[in-house]
N, C-alpha and C positions, 0 to 999 in steps of 0.2 A: 416041301419045306421041312427041314428037319429042325426040330426045336431041341436045343441042348440047354439043359438047365445047369446053370452055374451054381455050384454049391461052394460056399466058403465057410471055413472053420471060424467060429467066434474068436474074437480078439483076446479072449481070456487066456493069456499065456501063463505058464507055471511060474516064470520069473517074476511077473508082475504081481501075482497073488501071494508069493512068498514074501516079497518086499513089503506089501501092505499088511501082512500078518505080523511082521517083525516090529512095526512102528509102535504098537502099544507096549511091547516088551522093552524097547529102547527108551521110550518116555518113562516107563515105570522104573527102569534101572537108573536113569538120570535123577529121578526124584528121590529114590532111596539113597543114592550116593550123596546128593545134596543134603538130605536129612542127617546122614552120618557125619558129614563134614561140619554141619551146623552144631550138632551135639558135641563133637570133639572140641570145636573152637569155644563154645560157650562154657563148657566145663573147665577147659584149660584157663580161660580168662577169669572165671569166678574163683577157681582154686589156686590162682597164681600166688595169692598171698594167704598164708595159713592163718595169720592173726595180726592184730595191730599191737602197738606198744602202749605202755602205760602213759608215756608222754603224749602220744597222739590222742588217746582217749580223754585225758584230763584237760588238754588244751583246746579241743575242738568241740564246741557246743552242739554240733550236728549229731553227735553220738548219744546225747542224753535221751533216754527212753527208747533207744534203738537196740535191737539184739545184735551183739557183736561178740567176737572171739578175741581175747586179749591175753598177752603173756607178760609175766613178771616174775621176779624172784621173791620167794617167801622170806619174811623177816621172822625168824623163829621165836624171838621174845615177845611177839605180838599175838601169838596164837592163843585163842580162848575157845574152849569147847564146852558146851552145855549138854551133858548126856541126857538130861530130862527132856529137853525140847529138840534135841538133835540139831543144834545150831552151832556152826563154826564161824568164828570171826578171826581175821588176821589181816596183816598189811603186806602188800607187795610193793616192790620198788622197780623202777624202769630198768630194763636191760637193753642196751643198744642193739640195733639190728646187725651192725657190722662188727663181727668179732672173729678171731682166728680159732679160739678155743672156748667152747661154751662153759666148761668148768671154771676157767679163770674169769670169764665175763660174769658169771653168776656170783662168784666170790667178790669181785670188785664192785658190782652193782649193790650187793647186800650191805657192803661196808662203806658206801658212798653217801655221806649225809646230805649231799646236794641232789641226789637222784630224786626224781618225782616219785611220790608215794601215793598209794591208793588203798582205802579200806575195802575189804571184801567180806561179804556175808553169804554163807551157804546154809540153807535150811533143809531140814529133813534128810540129813545125811550123817552117817557115822563117820567119825574122824578117821581119815585114811592113815595108814602106817607111814606112808611116804611124805606126809605133811610135816616138814621139819625145816630148819634153818637152811637157806641157800638152795632149796628145791625149786625147780622151775615149775610154775603153775600156769597152765593153759586153761583158761576159763571161758565159758560161754554164758552170757547173761546180759543184763542191762545196767547202765549207770543211772542211778536215780538223781533227781535234782539236788539231793542232799550230799552228793559226792561219794556215796557208798555204792560199790559195784555189787549187785545182787546176782550171784552166780547160780545158774541152774545146772551146770555141768562143770565138774572140776577134774582135770587130768594133771597128774604130777609126775615129774621126772626127778629122780633122786640124784643129788650132786655126786654121789660116789660112782655113778655110771661114767662120769667124765674124768676120773682120776688119771687114766692113761695119758691124756693130752695135757694134764696140768703141769705147769713148770715145777721143777724140783724145789725152787725157792719157796713156793707156796706150800708144797707138800711137807717140806721140812719145818715150816713154821707152826705145825700142829693145827692147821686150819680144819682138817677133816676130823678132828677129835669129836666124838659124839655124833658123827654122821652115820 
């Protein structure tokens, strides 16, 4: 009787071991891709609106004592600066969101007596050179219960930057004198 021993190769085929070693990389890649998509979507949605308007801030009580970014046009004759305490106080007026030309929108908003207005107070800051009549102020801070906006950050855009788009009728009226 001859005994033949049957030897079989283990079922560990190279194709099966390669596939099982790829699974952690595939799962890791999917997780990284999901995290990137989440970060892009969340930053896009939160940054979709750069600032709120003076109207929105002053008419909605939800914003009181909340840190917000707001934009308005500076009314030049209201600017008061105390060099001793480094305190700046001024008034801004509402600028509508929808406009074709920012220079004209700033001019019209600054000269509209019906525009919503808001007092602004900035402490511990030297008066910026760009703080002047019809400058766009983009401020970060909180609206106090007293109706004064306490700005912790003040960014200004000078109205002369928008001269190119300004209609000739406004330019010829001497609007930009002193700007």
